[in-house]
N, C-alpha and C positions, 0 to 999 in steps of 0.2 A: 920413394917419393918422385921420383923423375917418373916411375911407371905411371902408376897414379895421375899424376899431372896430364901426360898424356891421353889418358883415356878419360879425362874433364872436360878435355879442350876439343876433342874428339866429339865430347856428347852435346859439346854447345855449337859447334859447326852443324852438327848435324841438324838440331831443332832450330837453329839460325835459317837452315834451306831450305825446312818443311814448310811446305805452302799447302793451302785448299783450292783446289783443284775444284770447278763447279763444271757440273755434269748436264747440258740442257738433252733435257729427252725431248726427242720431237713428238707434241702431241698429237694423240689419232683424234679425228673427227668422234662426237657421239655417236653411240650404236645405243637404239633402241634394246630393252630391258625385258622379259616377255614370261610371267612364273602363269605358267597356264595349264595346271597338272588338275585333272579333275580326277577325286576318286568315289568311284563308283560304292555305293551298300545297293546290292540290291532287295534288301530286305524293307527299303527307303521308297517312297515313289518317286521323285526328283534325282537328278544327278546333282550335285554339287558345284554348278556352272559357275566359274569368277576367276576372274582375269587382273594380275595386278601388271602393268606398266610403268617402269621408272627408264629414265635414262643415264648413260655412261659420264663421267666428267673427267678429269683428268686422272692420271692414272694412281696418285693416292688418294682424288677424292672418294667418298661415296655416292651412288647411285641416286639421282635427284628424279622423284616424282613427275610425271611426265602424261597427257592426253592425247587421245585418239584423233583423228579429223574424221566424229561423229561416230555414227554405233560402229562396233564389229559383228561380224555375220559368223554363224559356226553354219556348216551345210551337211549334212549326215544320210549315210544309204548303204545300199550295197553295191557293189563293183558289176557293172556288166561284165558277162563272160568271155563275150567277146571284143570288150573297148574295156578294159579295168580303169582306165581315167573317168570313165562316166557313173554318176553313183544312179542307182533306181531308188525308187522307194524314197526317193530324198523327204528329206523334215528341213526345217530350216529355224533357228532362233536367233534374236536380234538381241545382243547387248549394249546396254548405256551405261554410261558413266554413272555411279552410286548416287555422288555429288561432285559438283564440278571442284577440279583440281584434287580429287581423289588419286586418280589410277586406276580406281578398281573399276571394273564394267562384269554386272549380272545382268540377266534375264531384265529386258526392258518392261517396264509395269504400267507403261501408258503406249506399248502399242495394242493393237488392232484386240489381237488374238494372246492365249497365251502361249507366252515364251518362253517357261519353263519346261527341261528334258527330261521326257518320263525315264524310268530305270529298264524301262520294257524295248527301247533304243538300242540298249546295251547288248548286243548278239555279236556271238562269233561272228566275222566275215565282215561286221558294220564295218565303213570307214566314216572319220571323222574327220570336216575340211573346215580350219581358219582362217577367214579372210578379213586383213585390215588396213586403216589406211594410218601414216603420222607423218607428218611436214611432208605433205604430197609424195609420200612415197607408199606405193601398195607393198603389204609382207603378205604371206599365205604358207600353210601349213599344212600336212596330212598324216592322220596315223590312225591306225586300228583300234576297235577294242582291244583289249586283252585282259582275260581271266586270270585268276590267281587261286591257290589255294589255301585253306586256313592254316592258321599256327594248329599244331598239336599239342603243343607243350610248354610253358615257359616257367623255371626255376632256375633259384638265384643258387650258384656252385662260392667254391670256398679256394679258389685260386686267387694268384695274381698274376698281369704280367709285365708291369716293368717295376710299380709300386707295390707296395705292401696295401694300403689304400683303396686301390681297384677295385671295383664289384665287378664281378663275373653273372653274367646271365647265361644262361643254358635254353637254346631253341629248339626247338624240334618240329618236323613238318611232313611232311609226305608229299612228295613229287609224283605229278601225273605220269605214265608209262606211255613210250613208245611214241614220244615227243620230246623235239628241241626246246626244252624250256626257260627261264629268264626270269627275276625275282630282284626287286630294291626294297629291301628294308630300312624301315626309318626306328631309331632311336630312342627318339628325341634330343632335344638339346642340337639342332641341324644334324644331328650325328646319321648318316646312309651308310649302306653296305648293298654290293651286287653281288649279284651268287646267280651260277648258272650250274644246269644239272648235268655234266659231262660226265662224272666218277659217281652221282648216284639215279640215276633213268630212272625211274619209276618205283625208288626204296624209300623207306624212311631217313629222312638225312637229320643230323645234331651237329652244333656248332655252338661253340663260344664266343660271347663281346663283351670284353671290359670297357667297363666305364672310368676314364680318367675323370668327373666332373665328382663334384664334393656331394656324394648321395647320404641321405639321414634316413636313419632308422623310421619305419613309419611313412616312409616316404612313397608315394605311388606312381609307376610308371605306365606309361600304355608305349608298346611295340605293334608296329602295324608290317604287314607281305602288302606287297603290290604285284599285282602282272606287272610285265614288262616285254616286251620283244627284244631285235638282237641291239636297233639302234638306241633304244632307249637306256640298255643295262649298258652299252658301250658307255652313254653317255654321261650318265652314273658315275661308273666305276673311274674314268678320268676327271669328275668334276672332286669325288674323296681322293683321289690321289693330288689334284689340286691345292686342294684345301683343307688338309689333313689338320692346321691349326689355326687356321683362318675361320672359326664357328660357323656355316651352314655352306654346303652344296648351291641355294639360288643366291648366294651374293656373289660381285663380280669376281669372277676366276682368276688365278693369277697370270694363267694364259688363258689369248681367247680359244673357248672350246665352242666348237660349232653345232648348233644343236638342229633342230628341224625346221626352222621357221624362216622361211627364204625372201629375198626383196625382189620382187616380180617386175619392179616399175619400166614400164615400157615395152615391156614382152609378148608381143600380140602369137598368142600359140592357144586359140581354140580347145585343142585335145589333149595337149600336157602341159600342165603347170609347172615349167621348172625355171632354172636358171642358172644352167649347166655350163653357160659361154661365159657366167660372171660368179666365179666362186664365191669370192670373198662379198660377196652382197649377200649379209644374213643380216638377222637379228640376233642377241644371246637371251638365253633360254631356252624353255622347250615346251610343247603342245603334249601332252597325251592325256586321254580316258583310259583309266585301269583301274578295276578291281581291288579292293583293299578289304582282309581280316585285319581286328585288331584283335589283343589281348593285353588284359593289366596283369602287373603285380605287385605287390606290397616290400617293398626292401626292410629285412629283418636289420 
């Protein structure tokens, strides 16, 4: 009984000494968040140009819709052989907010000329540049058009990964030969996967993807394969790692992942647009113009 008494006293002392410690997290200045992934279907007449802009709040808050200062601009063309930073055969598109306060920008229907971008502009070697202003600051991004390859086949497997209710899909595609290629797969539900061809260059490749979402018999899924350069591959791969349980790679990541959208405010450089002297000045999100192939499957 004496031993029990001492244990009870010790437990009461421990509880009495426990106190709640409030940890004050230093608030970060809000950052612009840009979702500007253009998925190109060469069977269509126009590229689906659409930009969504938001702004980060505090660490635990959701991104808030914001608006740009005026229209966003897209410039595209082939880089000059002697000065790659200069684009030739230039095309231009002005993007306006679809409605005030939406944060969604599409080709301006009120512009003098048609501002839509035809899919004929999506050619190997073409560079697309995005320029926009937000709260007095200027942002810039540059990206090449990246082609993809179609999906050869999708079939439902019978294996499970962690749970017997997992649904397995087997995806097969054929890589281009004699080139270093990268791909991003979109499985829906905010699920992405980045793949590189290091070990199957020029070969047909099959892999399994397991869904932990509740899928029902008869439910139709649409799977996409997206072209990617190495920078976009690295970005998607990092976001997938950071957002395993957060429901989507295009929400605010757990750690700041740098995309390709730079803050170039006040930089006076007519030949090269960069901000290498200010590496922390950037927006979250990414700008890419990439070919997409889609294929559907019905869950059994």
